[in-house]
Phi, psi and omega in degrees: 000318179299315178296324179293318179299315180295321179294320178296314181296324180292318178298319180298313180298315180298315181300316180292323182296320180291321183285330187299316183292333182278315186199082179293347186259357185271113181283154173291171178300133180092002182228157172239149180271131173235135180221134174249101182292328181293326182263350178071039179224148178214153184199154173260122177246151178306146180295345179283355185250148176243148176285140174251150177290155177238130180303143183296340180272356178287123185270330190256313180284118185264323182216151182214137183227145178229144179298133180292143181287136177222172177300326184286329185246008187300333186257011179231167175297131183260142189294156181225155173229130174240146172248121185241141176238120181247107180297147174292146187096196188264126168242107185282147181219155173246197177293147178211158180296133175286149182285169177299138175257164178302342178280343181069027183273165178116162181258187188294338180270351185081158179280144179231153180224142177299141183297139175285138191256140167268128187301332184260324191246015180079230182303138180294135179284150174269115183245349186208170176296325176298323174298320179299314180298315185293321189260335184254339186248337192291308183065179186292338180268007181048062186299330183233140179283173178300131179291142181236128175288130180236030175146160176215157179203155178294136178278181181288349179275355175080294187276352183254148186256131179254127181240139180256136175241151175232130182231127178266146173287142180292337178274352175080018182246350185219166181212148174247133164247135183221142178241131180249145183230122179279112184246043176078266184270004177208157172253124178263141182228132167253111192251118186241124185243132178204162169295156182305313184290331177283329183300330180298323181280331186267344190306313182294321179290324176297318180295321178297320177298314179299320182285347180272351184303127183236136173265122181246173177285117179294129179228146177264070185297333180268356187306314183296319179293317180295317179298318182292323178302316182279344170288321180280334182228080182290134178226167175285148176057056184294323184295322175295318181297321180298317182297319178300317181291324180294332187258016177290132176283174180305137174087354181260147178231171182220145175219147186253146162233179185303317185247000184221158163240119184266122175238143194202152172245353177289155178249010182280094183294330178295314176298313182299319179297317178293321179301311183298322179287310189290330179302316183283324180293313180298327179299325177298328178286320176303314184295321182299317183276323186231082179299135182293154180291332180202170178300129181275114180267340183297142172248131184256138175278132172250111183258119180248106178285153187290335181198177184294325179300313179295319180300314184292324180290322179291318190265337184068037185257161176290171186299322189286343184283131181253347179173166179198162174251125181251107185295327184292324179257000180058040184236138162266128185233123173205190186224163177282117178267023188251021188293326178277113183305329182281344178244016188300317182296315180292319179299321179293318177299320178296321179298321178297317178305310180300317181299309182299322179295305186290327179295328175296317179303316179299314185294310187294329179300311178285326181294327180278356184086033177071046174228137181263134178288175171304156183294325180301323181281312185290306178289325180297314180288329175300315177290329178298312182286346174295343179269010181303129174251111185267128179228206179061039182067029180079019186250353181205161176269112184284317182202171176236117182263187180288153177274116183295343179275338186248336189301306184296323180296314184289327178295319182288323183293317178295317181300324180269359182058038178263005184286162173276133177308134183302325178300331181270317188294331179290346179251003181297139169285170178299319178299315177298319181294318179287339180292336181227064194295319185296313180289314187294318179297317182292318181292318178300315179298314185293325176297315177295315180299318177297313183292334181267331192241345186284140175290327178297322177291317179302331180275348185250104183302325182292319181289325182297334183272356184301307184292310179299320181294317179301309184300310184295319180292319178301311181294312184297315181296319181292320178297320178297316181291325178288321179299325180299318187275330183062231180287347179276001181286082180278183185297321180296317179296316179301319178299316180295319180296321178299314182298315179299321181294316179299315181293322176296320182295313182289328174293322178290319183292333182236039184299127175059027178289137177267168178300323181296321179294321176297317181296320180294314178301316183292324180295315179293321178299316180295320178297320177299311179305322182292339180275347184290142178260115178286116181296345181270353176286140178284133181274000000 
């Protein structure tokens, strides 16, 4: 058996050696060649897989592929391939969102786990593939078991050793096969995920993919064009923008605005033109209501996936999620909802609603000095700005109307008396808010809309000060707490400071309120909600 294995490996090595000099870029039948010149990696992936983008802030995952949707697999988890590079030495890591599992579990933010600590150096460094699985994939539910090496063989490079790992899902429905390659100063991994029943069909192709991994000379082939682009079109934070452009996968393009870099795979030029304009116009309204504590230097990526399928594979989100702001990668992520020609106008409108909402999250985070408000404030204002009506030839926000996604829900909720008491929802944690999303999102939006648009609020000086007092206290308290710690303000300290700032803000906004005052506010709020006109109701 050993001799047969060695003979097979030798024939494979010899075949590849002869073929490499003739055409290293020619894939075998059933595969396509993918190459990242910026990262110096190339690989053959099955033709059934499409390349997915990888956020520019991702340090370890270099390339990512997902099985294309078909009628046969549309209702199941579709397989994925990742190419991972783990540098030799210490790569420190913190908590990160766990990827989608074959069970499709998790909420819109992804599952998170506190970073594992090294007693001397803080976050535990990633030195191996086993560390990567433990620290980047497990999450609180321990989605994947400890990886086990189940064999090794000489790779096509001859002097390097390829080792195979097999990892079972803790839920028993999926499996990972991974091949690691010692490449001198780094360990390369081809990480392949599939359902148990699908893995039987994919295993040989996954191995062929792993053995095709090639290390090339990293070249900045786009460098000259990118340098010229930014000489002709100077923008803030150019180095970040350059990095985003260098790492675009096949089929993706980029365009700049003053405060954003828009990257996209959609071909809907009407949508793209509106996005570029409205992002900047809406920002002027954010600034008007919430002046930033200091000049915002950060540039945010706006990633527009071509459809929901691509969005879900990139983000690992459940079906109900339409978009999100990811503070770790500085990205607003959503998708083009216009694929159905009969629904293109509605889909485009829905995409704009998501954009206005998520862009506010990005702005308020930096405007507050990198502290997030309570969810009723943060999500409520996100939905509030989703109602922006842009006029003046596309140059200004004329008015803010009702949110068509929330109006009907809150009217029905109030009618049935199923709402959360206002006294409680303003103190809800993010977890509590997300536990009842349909009601809480609608209620958060309607409370902000009431406080901003109601005549009853305009006549009541105390109610008028709720939003400004909350915002000012949040910002001031957080700045004070960070100033106390100075350079010692690590992530744990900042998290505690954020929580303290939120509590101080809500206490200041509703200082010494009596039950009678809460009852009066809630009564006026419910009366206001009943007057709202749901744009989705048939006239």
